[in-house]
Structures are given as C-alpha cells and as structure tokens.
C-alpha positions as CSV (number, residue, x, y, z in Angstrom):
1,M,100.5,77.7,125.3
2,T,100.6,79.9,122.9
3,A,102.9,81.2,120.1
4,P,104.4,84.4,120.8
5,A,102.8,87.1,118.8
6,V,105.3,88.2,116.2
7,P,104.8,91.9,114.9
8,P,103.8,92.4,111.4
9,R,106.6,93.4,109.6
10,A,106.6,96.9,107.2
11,I,108.4,98.7,104.5
12,R,108.8,102.6,104.8
13,L,109.2,104.5,102.2
14,V,110.9,108.2,101.8
15,F,109.3,109.8,98.9
16,R,110.6,112.3,96.3
17,G,110.0,116.1,96.7
18,E,106.9,116.4,94.7
19,W,105.3,113.6,96.6
20,T,106.1,114.8,100.0
21,A,103.3,117.2,99.8
22,P,101.4,118.6,103.0
23,D,98.3,116.4,102.1
24,G,100.0,113.8,103.5
25,K,98.3,111.1,101.1
26,G,101.5,109.9,99.7
27,L,100.7,106.2,98.6
28,L,97.2,106.8,99.0
29,G,96.9,109.7,96.4
30,A,94.7,109.9,93.5
31,D,97.2,109.7,90.9
32,P,97.0,107.0,88.3
33,R,100.0,105.2,88.5
34,L,99.7,105.7,92.5
35,R,96.5,103.9,91.9
36,T,98.3,101.2,89.8
37,L,101.1,100.9,92.3
38,R,98.9,100.0,95.0
39,K,97.0,97.0,92.5
40,V,100.5,95.5,91.9
41,L,101.2,96.0,95.7
42,V,98.1,94.4,96.9
43,S,98.4,91.7,94.3
44,Y,101.1,90.0,96.9
45,P,99.5,87.7,98.6
46,A,101.8,88.6,102.3
47,V,100.7,92.7,102.1
48,R,98.3,93.6,104.7
49,H,97.4,97.0,104.2
50,I,99.1,100.1,102.7
51,L,99.2,103.4,104.5
52,P,100.7,106.8,103.0
53,D,104.2,105.9,103.9
54,R,104.4,102.5,104.5
55,I,103.5,98.9,103.3
56,S,102.5,96.4,106.1
57,L,103.0,92.4,105.3
58,E,102.5,89.5,107.6
59,A,104.7,88.8,110.1
60,S,105.3,85.2,108.6
61,A,106.2,86.8,104.9
62,D,108.8,85.3,103.6
63,S,112.0,87.3,103.4
64,R,112.4,86.6,99.5
65,T,109.0,88.1,99.5
66,L,109.9,91.1,101.2
67,D,113.1,91.4,99.0
68,A,111.0,91.6,96.1
69,V,108.5,94.2,97.0
70,A,111.3,96.3,98.2
71,R,113.3,96.2,95.4
72,F,109.7,97.0,93.3
73,L,109.6,100.1,95.0
74,E,112.9,101.1,94.9
75,R,112.6,101.0,91.0
76,Q,110.0,103.3,91.4
77,H,112.4,106.8,90.9
78,W,109.5,108.6,90.4
79,L,108.1,108.3,93.2
80,V,110.7,107.1,95.8
81,T,114.5,108.3,96.9
82,S,114.7,105.2,99.7
83,V,112.8,102.5,101.0
84,A,113.5,100.6,103.9
85,V,112.4,97.4,105.5
86,E,111.6,97.2,108.8
C-alpha cells in the first residue's frame, strides 16, 4: 500500500496596483527587487517553485516554515496587499 498523495501547499499573493500590470509577470518580473525576493524565497528548502501570483511549497512543509514565508511576504508592503495560505 502506498500513502495517499498529498497536494503541495501554496501561498497566493494579491499585488498592489502598480504590480498588477496586464503583462501578468507578478513575481517573475525583471525588477531588481523582485529578483532579490525570488532569491530569498528559493533559499527556503520547502519551496518547490514560484509562479507569477503564488509560491508552491512541498506538501511536507512544516507549518512554521509556511508561516515564516507568509509573514515575510506580508512585510513586502511595496508589492502585496494580501497573502493567503492555501
């Protein structure tokens, strides 16, 4: 018997007005601040991948890691209006 597959966890972001441009690049934009932010995010071992509007984490990610990443993102007032853990 195998263990049931657990879907990965995610953190979804809602961006501030100027970051919600129609190009849809979000976190994947070329702005130097976004490049630095991506480098910090991938330093967390549970981060699987980054999409324009969300960060996917391993299903086995500890809730403390998930909370730490979410709190870090909430402090990015220049970029986001809200952060939701899924």
